[in-house]
C-alpha positions as CSV (number, residue, x, y, z in Angstrom):
1,M,12.0,13.2,-22.5
2,S,10.6,10.4,-20.3
3,I,12.0,7.6,-18.1
4,I,10.7,5.1,-20.6
5,E,13.1,6.6,-23.3
6,V,16.0,6.4,-20.9
7,A,15.1,2.7,-20.1
8,K,15.0,1.9,-23.8
9,K,18.3,3.6,-24.5
10,A,20.0,1.8,-21.6
11,G,18.4,-1.6,-22.5
12,V,16.8,-2.0,-19.1
13,S,13.2,-2.1,-17.7
14,Y,11.2,1.0,-16.8
15,A,11.4,0.0,-13.1
16,T,15.2,-0.3,-13.2
17,A,15.6,3.1,-14.9
18,W,13.3,4.7,-12.3
19,R,15.3,3.3,-9.4
20,V,18.6,4.6,-10.8
21,I,17.1,8.0,-11.7
22,N,15.6,8.4,-8.2
23,G,18.7,7.0,-6.4
24,K,16.8,4.1,-4.9
25,Y,18.5,1.0,-6.2
26,N,20.5,-2.1,-5.3
27,L,21.8,-3.0,-8.7
28,S,25.1,-3.9,-10.3
29,S,27.4,-1.0,-11.1
30,E,27.2,-1.9,-14.8
31,T,23.4,-1.5,-14.8
32,A,23.6,1.8,-13.0
33,A,26.3,3.0,-15.3
34,A,24.2,2.1,-18.4
35,V,21.3,4.1,-17.1
36,E,23.5,7.1,-16.2
37,R,25.1,7.0,-19.7
38,A,21.6,7.0,-21.3
39,M,20.6,10.0,-19.2
40,T,23.7,11.9,-20.3
41,E,23.2,11.0,-24.0
42,L,19.6,12.0,-23.9
43,S,20.3,15.1,-21.8
44,F,17.8,13.7,-19.2
45,S,17.7,15.6,-16.0
46,V,15.0,15.1,-13.3
47,E,15.2,18.8,-12.3
48,N,15.2,20.1,-15.9
49,R,12.3,17.9,-16.8
50,R,10.3,19.3,-13.8
51,R,11.3,22.8,-14.6
52,L,10.1,22.3,-18.2
53,R,6.8,21.1,-17.0
54,R,6.4,23.9,-14.5
55,N,7.2,26.5,-17.2
56,V,4.8,25.3,-19.8
57,G,4.4,28.8,-21.2
58,K,1.5,30.2,-23.2
59,D,1.4,27.5,-25.8
60,K,0.4,24.7,-23.5
61,A,-2.1,24.8,-20.6
62,V,-1.0,23.5,-17.2
63,E,-2.2,19.9,-16.9
64,T,-4.8,18.8,-14.4
65,V,-5.1,15.4,-12.8
66,A,-8.0,14.1,-10.9
67,L,-7.1,12.2,-7.7
68,L,-10.1,10.0,-6.8
69,H,-10.3,8.2,-3.4
70,F,-12.7,5.2,-3.6
71,R,-12.0,3.6,-0.1
72,P,-12.9,4.5,3.5
73,V,-10.6,7.0,5.1
74,T,-7.6,5.5,6.9
75,T,-4.3,7.0,8.0
76,L,-2.5,4.7,5.5
77,G,-4.7,6.0,2.6
78,N,-4.2,9.6,3.8
79,S,-0.5,9.3,3.9
80,I,-0.3,7.9,0.3
81,L,-2.6,10.5,-1.1
82,Y,-0.5,13.2,0.6
83,L,2.6,11.8,-1.1
84,V,0.9,11.7,-4.5
85,Q,-0.1,15.4,-4.0
86,K,3.5,16.3,-3.3
87,C,4.7,14.4,-6.4
88,L,2.1,16.2,-8.6
89,A,3.0,19.6,-7.1
90,A,6.7,18.9,-7.9
91,E,5.7,18.3,-11.5
92,G,3.7,21.5,-11.7
93,I,0.4,19.6,-12.2
94,N,-2.9,20.9,-11.0
95,L,-5.0,18.6,-8.8
96,V,-8.7,17.9,-8.5
97,F,-9.5,15.7,-5.5
98,A,-12.7,13.8,-4.7
99,H,-13.6,11.2,-2.1
100,V,-16.0,9.1,-4.2
101,Q,-18.4,6.8,-2.4
102,N,-21.1,6.7,-5.1
103,E,-21.2,7.4,-8.9
104,N,-22.8,10.8,-8.5
105,E,-19.7,12.0,-6.6
106,I,-17.4,11.6,-9.6
107,P,-16.4,15.2,-10.4
108,P,-18.0,16.7,-13.5
109,A,-14.6,17.6,-14.9
110,V,-13.7,13.9,-14.9
111,R,-17.0,12.8,-16.6
112,K,-16.6,15.5,-19.3
113,G,-13.0,14.5,-20.0
114,E,-11.7,17.9,-18.9
115,V,-8.8,16.4,-16.9
116,H,-5.6,15.1,-18.4
117,G,-5.3,12.0,-16.3
118,I,-6.8,10.1,-13.4
119,L,-5.1,8.7,-10.3
120,G,-7.4,6.4,-8.4
121,Y,-6.9,5.1,-4.8
122,G,-8.6,1.7,-4.8
123,E,-10.9,0.6,-7.6
124,M,-13.6,2.4,-9.6
125,P,-16.6,0.0,-9.9
126,E,-17.0,-1.3,-13.4
127,A,-20.6,-0.2,-13.6
128,W,-19.5,3.4,-13.3
129,I,-17.0,3.2,-16.2
130,T,-18.0,4.6,-19.6
131,E,-16.3,4.6,-23.0
132,S,-15.8,8.3,-22.5
133,L,-13.9,7.8,-19.2
134,K,-11.7,5.1,-20.8
135,K,-10.2,7.8,-23.1
136,T,-8.5,9.4,-20.2
137,P,-5.1,8.1,-19.0
138,A,-5.5,6.4,-15.7
139,V,-3.3,4.8,-13.0
140,W,-4.8,3.0,-10.0
141,M,-3.1,2.5,-6.7
142,M,-3.1,-0.3,-4.1
143,S,-4.4,-3.9,-4.3
144,T,-7.4,-5.1,-6.2
145,S,-10.2,-7.0,-4.6
146,S,-10.1,-9.7,-7.3
147,P,-7.5,-11.4,-9.6
148,H,-9.1,-9.8,-12.7
149,P,-7.2,-6.9,-14.4
150,D,-8.5,-3.4,-14.3
151,V,-10.9,-2.4,-17.1
152,W,-8.5,0.3,-18.2
153,G,-5.3,1.9,-17.0
154,D,-2.3,0.7,-15.1
155,R,-2.0,-0.2,-11.5
156,V,0.8,0.3,-8.8
157,S,0.3,-2.1,-6.0
158,P,2.1,-3.4,-2.9
159,D,3.6,-6.8,-3.5
160,N,1.3,-8.6,-1.1
161,Y,2.9,-12.0,-1.7
162,G,6.2,-10.4,-1.0
163,I,4.8,-8.9,2.2
164,G,3.7,-12.4,3.4
165,T,7.0,-13.9,2.5
166,L,8.9,-11.2,4.3
167,A,6.8,-11.8,7.5
168,G,7.2,-15.5,7.4
169,K,11.0,-15.3,6.8
170,Y,11.3,-12.8,9.7
171,L,9.6,-15.2,12.1
172,M,11.5,-18.2,10.8
173,D,14.8,-16.4,11.2
174,R,13.9,-15.7,14.9
175,G,13.6,-19.4,15.5
176,H,9.8,-19.9,15.7
177,R,8.5,-23.4,14.9
178,H,4.8,-22.6,15.4
179,V,3.4,-19.5,13.6
180,A,0.1,-18.0,12.6
181,M,-1.3,-15.1,10.6
182,M,-4.2,-13.1,12.1
183,G,-6.8,-11.2,10.1
184,T,-10.4,-10.5,9.6
185,N,-12.4,-12.8,7.3
186,D,-12.4,-9.9,4.8
187,N,-8.6,-9.9,4.9
188,F,-8.4,-13.6,3.9
189,S,-11.2,-13.4,1.3
190,S,-9.8,-10.2,-0.4
191,Y,-7.6,-11.1,-3.3
192,G,-4.8,-8.7,-2.4
193,L,-4.5,-9.6,1.3
194,S,-5.1,-13.3,0.6
195,Q,-1.8,-13.2,-1.3
196,R,-0.1,-12.2,2.0
197,W,-1.3,-15.5,3.5
198,Y,0.0,-17.5,0.5
199,G,3.4,-15.8,0.8
200,F,3.5,-16.4,4.5
201,Q,2.8,-20.1,4.1
202,A,5.5,-20.4,1.4
203,A,8.1,-18.8,3.6
204,A,7.3,-21.2,6.5
205,F,7.0,-24.3,4.4
206,G,9.5,-26.9,5.5
207,K,10.9,-24.7,8.2
208,S,8.1,-24.7,10.7
209,D,6.1,-27.4,12.6
210,S,2.7,-25.7,12.2
211,V,1.3,-22.7,10.3
212,H,-2.2,-21.4,11.2
213,S,-4.6,-18.9,9.7
214,I,-6.6,-17.2,12.5
215,S,-9.6,-15.2,11.2
216,A,-12.9,-13.8,12.5
217,L,-15.8,-11.7,11.3
218,Q,-15.8,-8.2,12.5
219,D,-18.0,-8.0,15.5
220,S,-19.9,-4.8,14.8
221,E,-22.0,-5.0,18.0
222,A,-19.0,-5.5,20.4
223,S,-17.0,-2.9,18.5
224,S,-19.8,-0.4,18.7
225,Q,-19.9,-0.7,22.4
226,V,-16.2,-0.1,22.6
227,M,-16.4,2.9,20.2
228,R,-19.2,4.5,22.3
229,S,-17.1,4.1,25.5
230,L,-14.0,5.6,23.8
231,R,-15.8,8.5,22.3
232,Q,-17.2,9.4,25.7
233,K,-13.5,9.5,26.9
234,G,-12.5,11.8,24.0
235,T,-10.3,9.2,22.4
236,P,-8.4,10.5,19.3
237,G,-9.8,9.5,15.9
238,I,-6.7,7.5,15.0
239,E,-7.2,5.2,18.0
240,L,-10.9,4.9,17.2
241,G,-10.0,3.3,13.9
242,S,-8.3,0.5,15.8
243,A,-11.2,0.3,18.3
244,Q,-13.6,-0.6,15.5
245,L,-11.7,-4.0,15.4
246,A,-12.0,-4.6,19.2
247,G,-14.6,-7.3,18.9
248,T,-12.7,-9.1,16.2
249,A,-9.5,-9.0,18.2
250,E,-11.3,-10.7,21.1
251,K,-12.2,-13.6,18.9
252,L,-8.8,-13.8,17.3
253,V,-7.1,-14.0,20.7
254,D,-9.6,-16.7,21.8
255,Q,-8.6,-18.8,18.8
256,W,-4.9,-18.3,19.4
257,L,-5.2,-19.3,23.1
258,A,-7.0,-22.5,22.1
259,L,-4.3,-23.7,19.7
260,K,-2.0,-26.5,21.0
261,P,0.9,-25.9,20.7
262,R,0.3,-22.2,20.8
263,P,2.0,-20.2,18.0
264,T,4.8,-18.0,19.3
265,G,5.3,-16.1,16.1
266,I,2.3,-14.0,14.8
267,F,1.9,-12.1,11.6
268,I,-1.0,-9.6,11.9
269,S,-2.4,-8.5,8.5
270,V,-2.8,-4.7,9.2
271,D,-1.6,-2.3,11.9
272,R,-5.1,-1.3,13.0
273,L,-5.7,-4.9,14.0
274,L,-2.3,-5.1,15.7
275,V,-3.3,-2.3,18.1
276,A,-6.6,-4.0,18.9
277,V,-4.9,-7.4,19.6
278,Y,-2.3,-5.8,21.9
279,E,-5.2,-4.1,23.8
280,V,-7.0,-7.5,24.3
281,L,-3.8,-9.2,25.5
282,Y,-3.1,-6.4,27.9
283,N,-6.7,-6.4,29.3
284,R,-6.5,-10.1,29.9
285,G,-3.2,-9.9,31.7
286,I,-1.4,-11.9,29.0
287,K,2.3,-10.9,29.0
288,I,4.2,-10.8,25.7
289,D,7.6,-12.0,26.6
290,R,10.9,-12.5,24.7
291,N,9.8,-15.9,23.4
292,F,6.9,-14.3,21.5
293,D,7.3,-12.2,18.4
294,V,4.8,-10.2,16.4
295,V,5.2,-8.7,12.9
296,S,2.6,-6.4,11.3
297,C,2.1,-4.6,8.1
298,D,1.6,-1.0,6.8
299,Y,4.2,0.6,9.1
300,E,1.7,3.0,10.7
301,Q,4.0,4.0,13.5
302,N,1.5,6.6,14.9
303,L,-0.8,3.7,15.7
304,G,1.7,1.5,17.5
305,Q,4.2,4.0,19.0
306,H,3.2,3.0,22.6
307,L,3.2,-0.7,22.1
308,R,5.6,-2.8,24.2
309,P,7.4,-4.8,23.2
310,K,7.7,-3.3,19.8
311,P,6.6,-5.4,16.9
312,G,8.5,-5.9,13.7
313,W,7.0,-3.8,10.9
314,I,6.7,-4.3,7.2
315,D,6.7,-1.1,5.2
316,L,4.7,-1.0,2.0
317,N,7.1,1.7,0.7
318,R,4.2,4.1,0.1
319,G,6.6,6.7,-1.2
320,Q,7.5,4.5,-4.1
321,I,3.9,3.6,-4.7
322,A,3.0,7.3,-5.0
323,Q,6.1,8.2,-7.1
324,W,5.6,5.3,-9.6
325,A,1.9,6.0,-10.0
326,V,2.6,9.7,-10.9
327,E,5.5,8.7,-13.2
328,R,3.4,6.2,-15.0
329,L,0.5,8.6,-15.5
330,I,2.9,11.3,-16.8
331,W,4.3,8.8,-19.3
332,Q,0.7,8.1,-20.5
333,M,-0.1,11.8,-20.7
334,N,3.2,12.6,-22.6
335,S,2.9,9.7,-25.0
336,G,-0.7,10.2,-25.8
337,K,-1.4,6.5,-25.0
338,V,-4.0,5.2,-22.6
339,S,-2.0,2.2,-21.4
340,S,-3.9,-0.9,-20.3
341,N,-3.2,-3.4,-17.6
342,M,0.4,-2.9,-16.7
343,L,0.9,-3.9,-13.1
344,I,3.8,-2.5,-11.1
345,S,4.4,-4.3,-7.8
346,V,6.4,-2.5,-5.1
347,F,8.4,-4.8,-2.9
348,P,8.2,-4.1,0.9
349,S,10.9,-3.5,3.4
350,L,11.3,-4.8,7.0
351,H,11.9,-2.6,10.0
352,L,13.2,-4.6,13.0
353,P,11.7,-4.0,16.4
354,T,13.5,-1.6,18.7
355,E,13.8,-1.5,22.5
356,S,12.8,2.2,22.8
C-alpha cells in the first residue's frame, strides 16, 4: 500500500496526501477528512507499512538504495543527507553512500544495477548516464543548474522562486523602500538561485522605490589569504566555509555602500555569505541598527548563532525535502516504474529574528 493509492482514493494530489499522513498540513477539514477516510478504507498505516518493509522475510531481500552526493561538502548538504539516512533506516532500507566527484567514483553496485534505487544530491552529469543506469528508479534532490529536466528520475527541490518571494515580502512588511539581494555571480547565473532573484523582484514590485542585485565574482586570492590566517588560528571548519567568501563579501559591501540611496533591506542568497558580509561590516566599523534588516536563506543556525542583530532566516524545510525524496523513490520501487521528470517543489518557511 502506497501514498499514491491513498491520494487516488481520496481524490487529492500525492503532495496533499503526504502532508495529511505526516501531520504537516494547513488544509481544509474536508480535505483532511477525505484522506483519513481513504487511509481507513485501505487499512493504510505509516507504522504498519514500515513494519512490513522491515520484516520482509525470506521471500524478499532487503532493499538497498545508493545515496550519491555530487556537490562539494557543506553543512546544508550534510544535514539533508543525514535526514535522508534516517528516513531510509526507518523504512528498513540498506544504504550505499558515495561522494562522487568523477565518473570513476560511482559505486560498482550502482553501475551493475545491483541497487534498487538511487537518491542523488545534486545532479549526475549527463555524460555519465548510461541506458543501464536509467533502468534504476531515481530521485534527485535540490535545485538544478539549468531549466532543463533531468534525463531520468524525479526531483525534489526547494521552491527557489518562493524563497525569493518570501524574502521580498518580509522586507516589504518591515517598511523598507530600498532593497537589494546580495550573491556571488554564480548565484545569479545558476538557474535555481536565479529564481530567488526573480521572486524577490516580484515581491518588491510596486511596493518599493528601488530593487538592486549586488553580485561579485568570488575573489579566490583574497579568500585564500583569509583562509591561511584563520587556519593558523585554528578556526573551526564550519567558519572556514564562510571565510572562503571573504573576498567576495568585501566587494559586495563596497557596492552596497556606493548605492544612493543605500538599501536598508538586504536579502543574502546563502548563509555562508551572510556570515562573511557581517564580518566585513564589523571590521569596517559599520553598525547594523534598527533601521537595517537582513534576511538570509538555508537556516544554518550554527553559522549565524553569534550574529547581532539576528537576521531573518528562510528555512528550506530540509526535512520535507528528505522525506519526499525517500517517499517518491519508494513509490517507484514498489510500483516497478522508473518515473520521469516529476518535480516536487518544497515551499520555504520564515523564522523571524530574535533578540537573544
